[in-house]
C-alpha positions in Angstrom: -53.8 -25.9 29.8 -53.2 -26.2 26.2 -54.9 -29.5 24.4 -58.3 -31.1 24.7 -59.9 -32.1 27.7 -58.3 -35.1 27.4 -55.0 -33.6 28.1 -54.0 -34.2 24.1 -52.1 -31.8 22.7 -53.0 -29.9 19.2 -50.6 -29.7 16.4 -50.7 -26.9 16.0 -49.9 -25.7 19.7 -46.8 -28.3 19.2 -45.2 -26.0 16.6 -46.0 -23.1 18.8 -43.8 -25.3 22.1 -41.5 -26.3 20.1 -40.7 -23.2 18.6 -40.6 -21.4 21.9 -38.1 -24.3 23.3 -35.9 -23.7 20.2 -35.6 -20.2 20.8 -34.5 -20.2 24.3 -32.3 -23.6 23.3 -30.5 -20.0 20.9 -30.7 -18.1 23.1 -28.7 -19.4 25.7 -26.3 -21.0 23.8 -25.9 -17.1 22.1 -25.2 -15.5 25.9 -22.8 -18.3 27.0 -20.8 -18.2 24.6 -20.9 -14.4 23.9 -19.5 -14.2 27.8 -17.3 -16.8 27.5 -15.7 -15.1 24.8 -16.6 -11.2 26.3 -14.7 -12.5 30.1 -11.1 -13.5 26.8 -12.1 -10.3 25.8 -11.3 -8.3 29.1 -8.7 -10.9 30.1 -6.1 -10.1 27.6 -6.9 -6.0 27.8 -6.0 -6.8 32.0 -3.9 -8.8 31.2 -1.8 -5.8 28.9 -2.6 -3.1 31.1 -1.0 -5.0 33.7 1.8 -5.3 31.8 2.4 -1.6 31.0 2.0 -1.1 34.7 5.0 -3.4 35.7 7.1 -2.1 32.7 6.3 1.9 34.2 7.5 0.6 37.5 10.9 0.2 36.8 11.9 -3.5 38.4 16.2 -3.6 37.7 16.0 -7.1 36.8 14.0 -9.4 34.6 13.4 -11.9 36.9 11.6 -9.6 39.1 9.6 -8.0 36.9 8.7 -11.5 35.5 7.6 -12.5 38.3 5.8 -9.6 39.0 3.6 -9.4 35.6 2.9 -13.8 36.5 1.7 -13.3 40.0 -0.3 -9.9 38.5 -1.8 -11.8 35.5 -2.4 -14.5 37.6 -4.4 -12.6 40.9 -6.2 -10.2 37.9 -8.0 -13.0 35.6 -8.4 -15.5 37.9 -10.6 -12.5 40.7 -12.2 -11.7 36.4 -13.6 -14.7 35.6 -14.3 -15.8 38.9 -16.7 -12.9 39.2 -18.0 -12.7 36.2 -18.6 -15.4 35.7 -20.6 -15.4 39.0 -22.4 -12.4 37.9 -23.3 -13.9 34.2 -25.1 -17.8 35.9 -26.1 -15.8 39.6 -29.8 -14.9 40.6 -30.2 -11.6 41.5 -34.0 -11.4 40.9 -33.8 -10.7 44.5 -31.4 -8.5 45.8 -32.2 -5.4 44.1 -29.9 -5.8 41.1 -33.0 -7.5 39.7 -32.5 -5.0 36.8 -29.5 -5.1 36.1 -29.0 -9.0 35.5 -32.8 -9.7 34.8 -31.7 -12.0 31.4 -34.5 -10.8 29.4 
């Protein structure tokens, strides 16, 4: 334990503890914001791909094409967002994939 016998913490140790805390806070904020932007970017790319695929199929009416695009984009983005957030927030240390999702 850092500190004197009576449990008080010295001034130089408080600075080190605060530096570690601030660094951890900044890393957490950076990664959570970065993952949010990554999800938005991936969803945009998936939306463009779905629209191109539906146009390639060549559906007869415009309303059927619009419905197909809307359904495809909704399902794709829903599951993509759910899976990415699950992987980003999950504790994978004991799942065999800990080396991939270690967070360090």
